[in-house]
Phi, psi and omega in degrees: 000124181282150179296155183294140183227137176260146178299330183279357178087013181261032183302323188293337185245015186294319183292317179293321180296324179296318180294323179293317180296330182293328187256000182295335181279354182270139178302135185218166175229148182228148180219130179253128185234139172280142179210098175056041181088358180253149174262117183245127179239124177246117180248136180242130179249098184066215181251006188242354186216141176226131179244127181238127181238135182233132174235117184241135180293161182294145177232163179250169180294136179285117186291337183291344179278337190296321181292350184283341185232155175277142178088187183278135180241128178233151175236156179232143180239131184242146172237159181176193179218152181227138183236130178235139180216154181214134180234164173054049177058038177089358180290333178237123183233146177221151180213135176227142182218136176229122179237151181215134178239030183293344178292345177286347182295337179294319183266335189246348183091142183285146175234109177069205182270189183294325182293340178291344183255015184246149171233119183242131180220130178225133178219143178225133178220151180220158182217133179219092181058246184275358184250132175230144180204161182187175179221145179228144176216135180205139171227140180232124182291164184292336182256009179267142182296156180093224180278092186282150171056053180220151177228154181212136168221136191213143172231134184218157176215148183218133181229134182246137177216110181055242183269000185256146175227121181253131181226137178225140183216143174234123184223158177225132177235148180207161172241186182051058188294338178269005179055053176295120184291346180272356182233147175287156176245116181264134180233146178229126174250122185241134174239123184226135178229135182218151176232129180235132176246118184222136177215141181304138178067017176233155175296151179259128181248132180227137177229134182217153174231133182229135175238122181246134172245111177261132179203175178246125182288317174210158188228138168288163182298139178086006180252136182282150181281143177242129178211103186230142175240137180228129175246131182233136174242124185231142174226149178212146177226121182225152180215135184218145172235182183293326184264329189217146175216155180216148180214131177245131186230140173229149181212140176227133182227154174229127181240144179220125174270108185288336181283317184256004179054047179246147181233156176206152176217161182197169179214152183224139173235134182216147176233128179238129179244153177226131180233127184235078185292331179228171184294333185247015182234130175231129178236120187230104171265147179225133176234133182220153176229132181228142176232132177237136182230133177246109182297327183296322180254358181054043182252129177250122181248131180246137178228125174244133182218155177218138182226142176229124179239137180227131175233139184219121177259089188279347173217157179303334183255359184234138179218138180239130178231135177217148179212149177219147182215150174226147181213148177229132181236135179208155179238157181289342177269359181063017175279342178235126178203112182194164177232153175218149179219146181223140174223130180221136180226139177221142178232129178239139182226118176282097187290316182206146178217126176234181179293338184261335189201157173237134178244122185231136173258134181228135176235120178244134177221144182211155179219138179221151178215130178236127182244124177250107183284335179288314179273352178058052176220160182226134179239125178239153181212135178228136180209158178212150182219125176250125186233147172240115185247126177235121186230133176284148181249000000 
């Protein structure tokens, strides 16, 4: 199912606009507050809904950050509004968010239309005793920071019975959200079912089955059609205490390319440990081994990877997270031989918190390097993102 589209081109804001139009007839109050050069408006509609709008002036890249990384470093600043609502004593909750970073076009140059600079997110969830269910929708423009040019719509339900929890979800993801006729549009429909058994002071066991359908919704001339199905079976066993936790995971998948009649299968084993020496420190290492086999070419590919994540909350309002990973991939035919490394750091600072709203500053920075020994080339990438988040409570 393709996402909803308006003839006037306002598809990205239709869900938020509907919620706003719904509540305009309810008596409301509004308050405008200055906050660090930004104009913040908090509007309340009765006792069940709060709308917060933020308009922040354009900023430029901080030059003091540039010498810390190799290559060009850019930052993006977003403004937007967030809407939260609750009905039936909290049994039904909704949230809508609209962000825009078009003010960066002055310093960075425009990319595409206005919708390319927007991030729209809407979620609704409900709870009735042992049953929980909800829906999520999100689109991110091609020029917006993070996961650019992607869309998601999802429906899920969860039911609990004694020590068991059953969850089922149906989701659709796509790119090329503006339907550019010169680019293909890839879509994924995912069906996932999982069963979790958990009891206090006992290990937690989880079993899940996932079916993915990858395809192309439309194609420009001269582009080949893609149609792939993947089935995954996953199990995990984890046990945790206050100081230490451990998790063992296994996964087996079968993939089939329906266009070229090709098949592949693979399996993954991973061990994740958690160490919590202090109340505000978490250290999580992960080691995994993966094997992929293609019967048509009789090629076996091995991948070994290791990841280390550290989080430290050095103040009640400040938190630092960093992670690094290395991976090596090789095949028995020596057609694949390469290494990859990733480093990502984020710092969050709760600048101000009141009964009506929370203001948080976030800085994300990352570095990646991929080495291909067969082609004898290296690709590096450095990026950073500075965000100002204001959320009504």
